[in-house]
Backbone bond lengths (Angstrom), bond angles and torsions (degrees), N, CA, C in turn:
res aa  C-N    CA-C-N  psi(-1)  N-CA   C-N-CA  omega(-1)  CA-C   N-CA-C  phi
1 M - - - 1.403 - - 1.653 108.87 -
2 I 1.197 112.91 139.54 1.513 116.67 173.67 1.502 110.37 -109.19
3 K 1.246 116.51 126.81 1.549 122.88 175.84 1.494 106.21 -88.27
4 H 1.282 115.25 144.58 1.480 122.28 174.94 1.534 111.19 -54.04
5 S 1.310 116.46 -43.59 1.459 121.84 -176.41 1.595 111.30 -65.45
6 D 1.349 114.41 -24.89 1.458 116.42 175.71 1.514 122.19 -84.38
7 I 1.289 108.95 -5.26 1.547 119.58 178.38 1.470 106.42 -71.81
8 D 1.471 117.97 123.41 1.386 120.56 178.33 1.471 111.39 -121.57
9 E 1.273 116.32 -1.89 1.544 114.36 -176.03 1.634 104.19 -161.96
10 I 1.416 107.78 133.39 1.413 115.04 173.01 1.581 105.83 -129.54
11 R 1.262 117.48 129.55 1.535 116.11 -173.04 1.598 106.03 -153.57
12 G 1.320 108.82 162.28 1.472 115.87 -176.67 1.493 109.61 91.15
13 G 1.415 117.74 -166.46 1.371 123.45 -177.88 1.577 113.98 41.75
14 I 1.266 120.24 -139.08 1.416 125.22 -178.22 1.530 112.56 -55.42
15 F 1.360 117.24 -31.09 1.470 119.57 179.39 1.569 111.37 -71.43
16 S 1.391 121.95 -13.70 1.309 125.02 -179.02 1.605 106.14 -98.37
17 G 1.226 119.09 -6.98 1.467 119.75 -177.52 1.606 114.08 89.65
18 N 1.336 112.68 4.14 1.496 120.01 177.13 1.500 108.62 -140.18
19 S 1.361 112.12 102.40 1.502 114.68 -174.09 1.544 114.14 -71.98
20 A 1.306 116.76 -10.48 1.507 125.60 174.68 1.522 110.71 -63.23
21 R 1.257 115.14 -32.14 1.558 120.57 -175.89 1.409 106.66 -78.14
22 P 1.323 116.70 156.99 1.568 126.50 -178.51 1.471 106.26 -67.26
23 L 1.338 117.05 152.85 1.451 126.98 168.96 1.507 107.70 -94.49
24 Y 1.313 115.83 120.64 1.478 121.38 177.90 1.445 113.06 -99.32
25 I 1.321 113.31 126.56 1.569 119.59 -178.91 1.633 103.70 -112.19
26 H 1.315 114.86 126.38 1.401 118.73 177.74 1.564 113.40 -114.21
27 D 1.216 113.09 129.79 1.497 122.83 170.37 1.493 110.86 -94.47
28 G 1.333 116.80 107.56 1.415 119.60 179.75 1.457 116.19 -71.31
29 K 1.244 120.02 -30.82 1.425 123.50 -179.02 1.516 110.76 -65.63
30 N 1.288 121.60 -46.83 1.441 123.86 -178.42 1.610 114.56 -105.09
31 D 1.377 111.51 8.42 1.508 120.00 -175.27 1.477 114.83 41.25
32 I 1.430 111.78 58.62 1.416 117.12 175.44 1.607 107.91 -123.69
33 T 1.350 112.11 137.24 1.372 122.23 176.54 1.505 115.72 -115.23
34 I 1.344 122.42 125.92 1.420 116.50 176.47 1.578 104.80 -123.10
35 G 1.303 113.64 155.43 1.478 122.38 -178.95 1.457 112.08 -115.56
36 L 1.341 120.67 134.85 1.404 125.75 178.68 1.552 107.90 -118.70
37 R 1.387 113.69 131.17 1.490 116.39 178.45 1.491 103.18 -97.38
38 Q 1.409 117.81 149.92 1.392 128.54 176.81 1.498 116.27 -55.54
39 H 1.272 112.85 -32.66 1.519 118.61 -177.78 1.507 115.61 -75.82
40 L 1.357 115.10 -3.76 1.464 120.78 176.89 1.533 108.06 -64.92
41 K 1.425 110.31 133.29 1.452 114.15 -178.14 1.581 109.77 -63.60
42 G 1.289 116.76 130.64 1.546 119.82 -176.55 1.493 113.22 81.14
43 F 1.318 120.27 9.62 1.478 123.82 -179.93 1.532 112.70 -41.41
44 N 1.378 111.05 -53.40 1.536 113.97 -172.79 1.456 111.18 -64.96
45 I 1.358 115.91 -33.81 1.492 116.34 -177.56 1.567 108.70 -68.63
46 V 1.282 117.05 -40.11 1.444 125.54 -172.55 1.531 101.37 -66.05
47 V 1.289 115.69 -54.01 1.470 118.18 -179.41 1.570 114.62 -55.76
48 T 1.298 114.69 -41.17 1.427 121.24 -179.81 1.534 110.44 -63.76
49 I 1.318 116.56 -40.10 1.537 122.44 178.86 1.488 108.58 -64.18
50 I 1.401 118.56 -47.95 1.455 122.34 -176.60 1.420 109.52 -65.30
51 L 1.344 121.50 -41.51 1.471 123.37 -175.69 1.523 110.15 -70.95
52 S 1.335 115.81 -34.59 1.498 116.53 177.87 1.576 113.96 -73.88
53 N 1.315 118.98 -8.53 1.475 121.84 -177.42 1.520 114.21 -120.81
54 V 1.314 120.84 -4.73 1.439 119.66 174.19 1.465 113.95 -71.48
55 P 1.348 115.23 164.04 1.552 116.91 179.24 1.584 111.21 -57.00
56 Q 1.287 113.16 147.73 1.500 116.55 -172.51 1.502 114.26 -64.85
57 E 1.393 121.40 -33.00 1.410 124.40 174.36 1.439 108.27 -58.90
58 L 1.297 123.39 -50.51 1.416 125.19 -176.61 1.567 109.56 -61.29
59 Y 1.342 117.77 -47.95 1.450 123.41 177.16 1.621 108.39 -52.25
60 K 1.324 116.95 -52.48 1.412 119.93 -175.04 1.606 108.44 -61.21
61 G 1.301 115.92 -40.77 1.542 117.84 -177.90 1.581 108.32 -68.38
62 L 1.343 120.24 -33.84 1.435 120.07 175.50 1.514 112.06 -64.52
63 L 1.314 114.72 -41.46 1.511 120.34 -176.91 1.522 106.01 -64.51
64 S 1.277 119.72 -40.67 1.440 124.21 -178.54 1.562 112.24 -64.36
65 K 1.343 113.63 -33.54 1.434 120.18 -177.38 1.651 105.37 -77.93
66 I 1.274 120.31 -32.45 1.421 119.80 172.67 1.417 113.12 -65.43
67 E 1.342 115.38 -45.09 1.498 123.90 179.67 1.513 110.70 -56.87
68 E 1.462 115.62 -43.38 1.460 120.98 179.77 1.471 108.46 -64.89
69 L 1.335 119.86 -48.23 1.463 119.61 179.57 1.552 114.17 -61.56
70 G 1.419 112.10 -34.70 1.544 112.02 177.20 1.479 110.39 -67.16
71 N 1.328 119.65 -38.12 1.439 122.07 -179.92 1.531 114.19 -64.65
72 K 1.340 115.58 -38.31 1.435 120.53 176.52 1.513 109.61 -67.93
73 T 1.222 117.75 -43.87 1.543 121.57 174.22 1.499 112.26 -54.86
74 T 1.362 113.95 -50.91 1.447 117.41 -177.40 1.574 112.26 -65.83
75 G 1.286 118.13 -36.35 1.412 128.19 175.61 1.569 107.96 -60.77
76 L 1.386 119.24 -47.34 1.494 122.65 179.91 1.476 111.44 -66.21
77 R 1.329 118.49 -37.94 1.449 123.15 -179.75 1.576 109.18 -65.60
78 E 1.323 117.72 -48.69 1.444 123.81 179.45 1.549 110.94 -60.59
79 K 1.362 117.55 -37.92 1.408 122.95 -179.76 1.627 107.63 -65.42
80 R 1.344 115.74 -44.78 1.435 120.54 177.47 1.423 112.96 -60.77
81 K 1.425 118.90 -46.66 1.366 120.96 177.08 1.549 116.32 -58.21
82 S 1.373 116.25 -39.40 1.377 119.80 -179.55 1.493 110.88 -71.19
83 K 1.319 121.67 -31.87 1.458 121.36 175.14 1.542 109.86 -70.42
84 T 1.297 117.42 -34.29 1.454 118.86 174.09 1.411 119.59 -63.67
85 K 1.397 113.64 -38.07 1.394 124.71 -177.22 1.638 105.66 -72.12
86 T 1.375 113.67 -38.32 1.515 116.45 177.10 1.505 111.22 -64.93
87 K 1.267 119.61 -42.45 1.451 125.25 179.84 1.482 111.31 -58.25
88 K 1.328 113.61 -50.05 1.518 120.29 177.78 1.501 116.26 -61.63
89 S 1.319 113.66 -33.69 1.463 121.70 -177.95 1.559 105.37 -71.87
90 A 1.357 118.08 -41.05 1.477 120.75 178.27 1.546 114.08 -66.31
91 E 1.161 118.88 -22.41 1.481 123.39 -176.13 1.589 103.03 -80.25
């Protein structure tokens, strides 16, 4: 059994920038890692419960990872848009 307070790492899935990958949850106290795939029935509910109960530092770190990934994605989209506009202007 993994207790919320023993979770010291969550990686993969949405936190890796690819939601098709499994989400790995690590229990640092017992050195156990479990993986959850998104197609699991009730996946979003399970992840919500886990995230709402993990230690605050871990939660804040995960939020900053999501923000960084969002900023990278936004930057790439804008870069592609500007390239497309430049090509259309050249024509």
